[in-house]
Every structure is written in structure tokens, then in C-alpha cells.
N, C-alpha and C positions, 0 to 999 in steps of 0.2 A: 705434864701437869705442873712441875715446879715453874716452869716459865710463866704460865698463867698466874700462879700465886704471887709470883714477884711482880708481874705487871699490875696485879690487883693492888698490892701494897703501895705501889707508886701513887695511887689514886686516893689513899687514905689520908687525910690531913693529919699531921702530928698533934699530939695532945696538948692542950693549953695554948692554942693558936689564938691570935688576933683576928679581928674582923677581916682584915685585908687578906690574910693567909686563906681563911675561909671562903672568901669571895673568889680568890684565884682557884681554889680547889673546885668550887661549884662550876665556874666557867669551863675549866678542864673537863669535868665530868659531862657537861651539856654538850661540848664538841664531840667528846667520845661517843656519846649515844647517837648524836647525828651522823657521825662518820660510819658507824656500825650499821645504822639503817640504810645509808646510802650504799654502802659496801655490798649489803645483802641484795639490794636491787641489782646492782651491777652484775653479781653472780648469777642472779635469775635471767638477766638478759643474755649473758654468755651461755648459760645452759639451753636457753631456746635456739641461739645461733647453732650451737653444736648438734642439736637435734636435726637441723636442716642440712648439715654437712654429710654428704654421701660417703665421703672417705673416712669418717670417724667409726670405728669398729665398735661393735657392741661391747666386746670384753673391755676396751679403753673407757667407754661410756660408764660401764658398770664400776670400774675403779675409781674413775673421777667422782661419781655420785656418792660413792662410800666416803672419799676423802672429804667431799664437800659437806656431807652430812656432819661429820665429826667437827669440821670448822664451824659450821652454823650452829651447832649445839653448844661449842664453847663461846662463840660470839654472843649467843643469846644469854648465856650465863654471865658473861662480862657486861652486857647491856643491862641486865637485871641488878647486878652489883652497882653498877654506876648510877642506876636510878635510885636504889636504896641509899647510897652515900650521898647523892644530891638531896634527897629528902632530909636526912640527917642533918646535912650542913644548913639547909633552909631553916630547920627548927632551931638549930644553934644560933643562927643569925637573928632570927625573930626573937628570941630570949635576950640576945644582947641589946637589940633595939628597944625591948620593953624595960630593960633593967636601967636604961639611962634616964 
């Protein structure tokens, strides 16, 4: 869980940043959200292929599904965090535009 917190901190823009820093953070968050969505879709495709493999044991399948469930839960939390940070940055950028 500490690794996830460290990762989340990387996407938080530092306080008192300029518009350029906020734009860069916003772009990073957008890319993160997109990558998570595509990654989850790829995992889904692999799961379907595993189901069709006759040499894939039920025990291995259950263990893999358990690990994938934990991963997907963490990814969804990360995606939600990225979305919320993106919204916050958009709001700050809008305030900066209006103040000029």
C-alpha cells in the first residue's frame, strides 16, 4: 500500500505552481487514466484466452483471478484519484484564466 501512496503523491502538483506545471500535471493525469482503462481491457482479453486454454488448471485460475481482483481494485482507486486531481487542476487553471 505504501507503493500506491508514493505513486499517488507523484501525480499531485506541488503547491503554488504556475500554469505550465498545472498543465503538465493535467496531461500526466489524462495519460494515466487512459493507460489504466486500456490496461484493464487487455487484462480482460487475457482472462478470456486463459479460460479457453485446456492446460490452465482451476487452482491456478482461481489464484490468478484473486491477484487480478486486487490489482483491478487498486487500479480503479488510482484512476479515481487521477480523475479527481485532474478536476482540481482544471478548476485551478480556470481560476487562473479568469484572474487575468
